[in-house]
C-alpha positions as CSV (number, residue, x, y, z in Angstrom):
1,M,-6.3,-13.0,-21.0
2,S,-7.7,-16.8,-20.9
3,G,-9.8,-16.6,-18.1
4,K,-6.8,-17.3,-15.8
5,Q,-6.7,-14.5,-12.9
6,R,-2.9,-13.1,-13.0
7,G,-1.3,-13.1,-9.7
8,L,1.3,-11.0,-8.2
9,D,4.4,-12.5,-10.4
10,D,3.1,-11.3,-13.1
11,R,6.1,-9.6,-15.1
12,T,3.5,-6.0,-15.5
13,Y,2.7,-5.4,-12.0
14,R,6.5,-6.4,-10.9
15,R,7.8,-3.5,-13.4
16,M,4.8,-1.4,-12.5
17,R,5.7,-2.0,-8.3
18,E,9.7,-1.8,-9.0
19,A,8.8,1.4,-11.0
20,L,6.9,2.7,-7.7
21,K,9.7,1.9,-5.6
22,A,12.1,3.1,-7.3
23,Q,10.2,6.8,-6.7
24,K,11.5,6.3,-3.4
25,Q,8.0,7.9,-1.7
26,P,6.3,8.1,1.9
27,C,4.3,5.5,2.8
28,H,0.6,7.0,1.5
29,I,-1.1,5.9,4.8
30,C,1.4,7.0,7.4
31,K,3.8,9.4,5.7
32,R,6.8,8.2,6.9
33,P,10.1,7.1,4.8
34,I,10.5,3.9,3.6
35,D,13.6,2.1,3.6
36,T,13.3,0.0,0.2
37,T,17.0,-1.9,1.6
38,L,14.6,-3.7,4.1
39,P,14.1,-7.6,3.1
40,P,10.7,-7.8,1.5
41,G,9.2,-10.2,5.2
42,D,10.2,-6.9,7.4
43,P,7.2,-4.9,8.9
44,M,8.8,-1.8,7.1
45,S,9.5,-2.7,4.4
46,F,8.2,-1.8,1.2
47,T,4.9,-2.7,-0.3
48,A,3.0,-1.5,-3.8
49,D,-0.7,-0.8,-1.9
50,H,-3.7,-1.3,-4.2
51,V,-5.3,1.6,-3.6
52,I,-8.9,-0.6,-4.8
53,P,-8.4,-4.2,-3.1
54,R,-8.1,-6.6,-5.7
55,S,-10.3,-8.3,-3.2
56,L,-13.0,-5.7,-3.7
57,G,-12.4,-5.9,-7.5
58,G,-9.4,-3.8,-8.1
59,S,-7.2,-4.4,-10.4
60,L,-3.6,-6.0,-10.6
61,Y,-2.7,-3.2,-12.8
62,G,-5.0,-0.9,-10.8
63,Q,-3.3,2.4,-8.8
64,L,-0.6,1.1,-7.1
65,L,0.7,3.7,-3.8
66,P,3.7,3.1,-1.9
67,A,3.4,1.2,2.0
68,H,5.3,-0.1,4.5
69,R,4.0,-4.2,4.8
70,S,2.9,-3.3,8.1
71,C,0.7,-0.4,7.2
72,N,-0.5,-2.3,4.6
73,S,-1.2,-5.3,6.3
74,R,-2.8,-2.8,9.1
75,R,-5.1,-1.1,6.4
76,S,-6.7,-5.0,5.0
77,N,-8.5,-4.5,2.2
78,R,-10.3,-1.4,3.2
79,V,-10.6,1.5,0.7
80,G,-9.3,4.5,1.4
81,T,-6.2,5.8,3.2
82,P,-7.1,6.1,7.2
83,N,-6.2,8.9,8.9
84,P,-2.9,8.7,10.8
85,I,-3.1,11.3,13.2
86,Q,-6.8,11.9,15.2
87,P,-7.2,15.4,16.9
88,P,-7.2,14.6,20.6
89,T,-10.7,14.4,22.2
90,T,-11.7,17.1,24.8
91,S,-14.0,16.3,28.1
92,R,-15.6,20.0,26.9
93,D,-17.2,21.9,24.2
94,W,-15.7,24.8,23.8
């Protein structure tokens, strides 16, 4: 690579993303199934989420996990998966 940053249209990245999509795994953030037939702009459509965001030094070819577009957008460039189920808070210490 001659100093040029590879974009999301890179052939190797597209192949990795399509292989991940073919596995039909649930969203790693909310754990719900992903409908892979939805158009790319739909909030519940498939996206390949970089575990270590590229903006924080992650690689284009780094670890990818399946996510809904809305979940991936909400996570933004934070590292780690937020806990989708929060324990209820109570007014007392039992």
